[in-house]
C-alpha positions as CSV (number, residue, x, y, z in Angstrom):
1,M,0.1,0.1,-0.1
2,R,2.5,2.6,0.5
3,R,4.9,1.6,-2.1
4,T,1.8,2.5,-4.2
5,L,1.1,5.5,-2.5
6,I,4.7,6.7,-3.3
7,L,4.6,5.7,-6.9
8,S,1.1,7.2,-7.6
9,S,3.0,10.6,-6.0
10,L,6.1,10.0,-8.2
11,I,3.7,9.9,-11.1
12,L,1.3,12.7,-10.4
13,L,3.8,15.3,-9.2
14,P,5.1,16.7,-12.4
15,L,1.8,16.4,-14.1
16,M,0.7,18.8,-11.1
17,L,4.0,21.0,-11.5
18,S,3.4,21.1,-15.2
19,A,-0.1,22.6,-14.7
20,C,1.4,25.3,-12.2
21,G,4.1,26.6,-14.6
22,T,4.1,28.4,-18.4
23,E,4.7,27.7,-21.6
24,V,6.1,29.8,-24.6
25,I,3.8,30.3,-27.3
26,T,4.9,31.9,-31.0
27,L,2.8,34.5,-33.1
28,S,4.2,34.3,-36.4
29,S,3.2,37.1,-39.5
30,F,1.6,36.4,-42.5
31,D,4.8,35.0,-44.3
32,G,6.5,33.5,-41.2
33,S,9.1,36.7,-41.1
34,K,8.6,37.9,-38.3
35,K,8.3,35.8,-34.7
36,V,7.4,36.6,-31.4
37,N,7.6,34.3,-28.1
38,V,5.6,35.2,-25.3
39,E,5.9,33.6,-21.9
40,V,2.2,32.1,-21.0
41,E,0.3,30.8,-18.0
42,V,-2.5,29.0,-19.9
43,A,-6.4,28.6,-18.8
44,A,-7.8,26.0,-20.1
45,T,-10.1,25.0,-17.4
46,P,-13.5,27.0,-16.5
47,A,-11.7,27.8,-12.9
48,G,-8.5,29.1,-14.8
49,R,-10.2,31.2,-17.5
50,A,-12.5,32.7,-14.5
51,R,-9.7,33.8,-12.7
52,G,-7.7,34.7,-15.1
53,L,-5.3,37.5,-14.2
54,M,-7.5,38.8,-11.2
55,E,-5.5,40.5,-8.4
56,R,-2.1,40.7,-10.3
57,T,0.0,44.4,-9.2
58,T,1.9,43.6,-12.0
59,L,2.9,41.4,-15.8
60,E,6.2,41.6,-16.8
61,D,6.8,42.1,-20.5
62,G,7.5,39.5,-22.6
63,K,4.3,37.2,-20.7
64,G,0.8,36.6,-20.7
65,M,-1.9,34.4,-20.0
66,L,-3.7,32.1,-23.3
67,F,-6.9,31.1,-22.7
68,V,-7.7,28.7,-24.5
69,F,-11.4,27.0,-25.3
70,R,-12.9,24.2,-26.2
71,D,-14.8,25.4,-29.3
72,P,-14.7,28.5,-31.0
73,E,-17.6,31.1,-30.0
74,I,-18.0,34.5,-29.7
75,Q,-15.7,35.0,-26.6
76,T,-16.5,37.7,-23.8
77,F,-14.1,38.9,-21.2
78,W,-14.6,41.8,-18.4
79,M,-11.4,42.9,-16.0
80,K,-13.6,42.2,-12.6
81,N,-11.1,42.7,-9.8
82,T,-8.5,43.0,-12.7
83,L,-6.1,45.6,-11.4
84,I,-3.8,46.5,-14.4
85,P,-4.9,47.4,-18.1
86,L,-4.6,45.0,-20.2
87,E,-4.3,44.2,-24.1
88,I,-6.4,40.7,-25.2
89,L,-5.7,39.5,-28.9
90,F,-8.3,36.9,-30.3
91,F,-7.6,34.1,-32.6
92,D,-9.7,31.4,-34.4
93,A,-9.7,27.8,-34.4
94,T,-6.7,27.8,-37.0
95,G,-5.0,30.3,-35.0
96,S,-5.3,33.5,-37.0
97,F,-5.7,36.7,-35.9
98,V,-9.3,37.6,-35.0
99,N,-9.0,41.6,-33.3
100,V,-7.4,42.4,-30.4
101,I,-9.0,45.2,-27.6
102,R,-7.3,47.0,-25.1
103,M,-9.0,46.6,-21.9
104,Q,-9.0,48.6,-18.5
105,P,-9.6,47.2,-14.8
106,C,-12.7,47.5,-13.1
107,S,-13.9,47.2,-9.4
108,N,-17.0,47.8,-9.7
109,D,-20.2,46.8,-11.0
110,P,-21.3,46.4,-13.5
111,C,-17.9,45.9,-15.8
112,P,-17.4,46.3,-19.6
113,Q,-17.5,43.3,-21.4
114,Y,-14.7,42.5,-24.5
115,K,-16.0,40.3,-27.2
116,S,-14.1,39.1,-30.0
117,A,-15.1,40.6,-33.2
118,A,-15.6,36.7,-34.7
119,L,-16.0,33.1,-33.5
120,A,-12.6,32.8,-31.4
121,Q,-11.2,29.4,-29.9
122,Y,-8.2,31.4,-28.2
123,A,-7.3,34.8,-25.9
124,L,-3.8,36.0,-25.5
125,E,-3.8,38.9,-22.7
126,V,-0.9,40.8,-22.7
127,N,0.6,44.4,-21.2
128,P,-1.0,47.4,-23.5
129,G,1.3,48.2,-26.3
130,F,2.0,44.5,-27.1
131,W,0.1,44.7,-29.7
132,E,1.5,47.7,-31.7
133,K,4.9,47.4,-30.8
134,N,5.2,43.7,-32.3
135,N,2.9,44.9,-35.6
136,I,0.6,42.2,-34.9
137,G,-2.7,42.3,-37.5
138,I,-4.4,40.5,-40.1
139,G,-2.4,37.4,-41.4
140,W,-0.4,36.3,-38.0
141,K,-1.1,33.1,-36.8
142,L,-0.7,31.4,-32.9
143,D,1.0,28.1,-33.4
144,T,-1.7,26.0,-32.3
145,A,-0.2,22.9,-32.8
146,A,2.2,23.4,-29.7
147,I,-0.8,24.5,-27.9
148,A,-2.3,21.3,-28.6
149,R,0.8,19.0,-27.3
150,F,0.4,21.0,-23.8
151,S,-2.9,21.9,-23.4
152,R,-6.7,19.9,-22.9
153,P,-9.2,23.0,-22.7
154,Q,-12.0,21.8,-20.5
């Protein structure tokens, strides 16, 4: 019994720790000539997506949170209890850029809602100015094959 418990712990511990870590995702320009890497926390569960970046006081440059949804939909976000301004980039099921919105912190109800302009399956929250700094726009892609290796949306 004790040996089984220890063996189970050794198998499950790396899985639990990897869920708490970060991943690097790549965004590529339409012709592949420009690539941008972002170190992200992945929110692929309902609880993780609901929590998002709430209560954070900072977000380092080059870092963000990637929201992964099971199905493409018009995605709606709000900034309740989020303390820092953010920029959100939406991507469709193929990883193609949909649109970007700058979002402001909100502590009072009702908070504004921010929606994707079309069906989206991925949303990337980063610091304001990321989109402009990297000239991201129509034709840019998110590497969805890499995301599939580390994320199973619920």
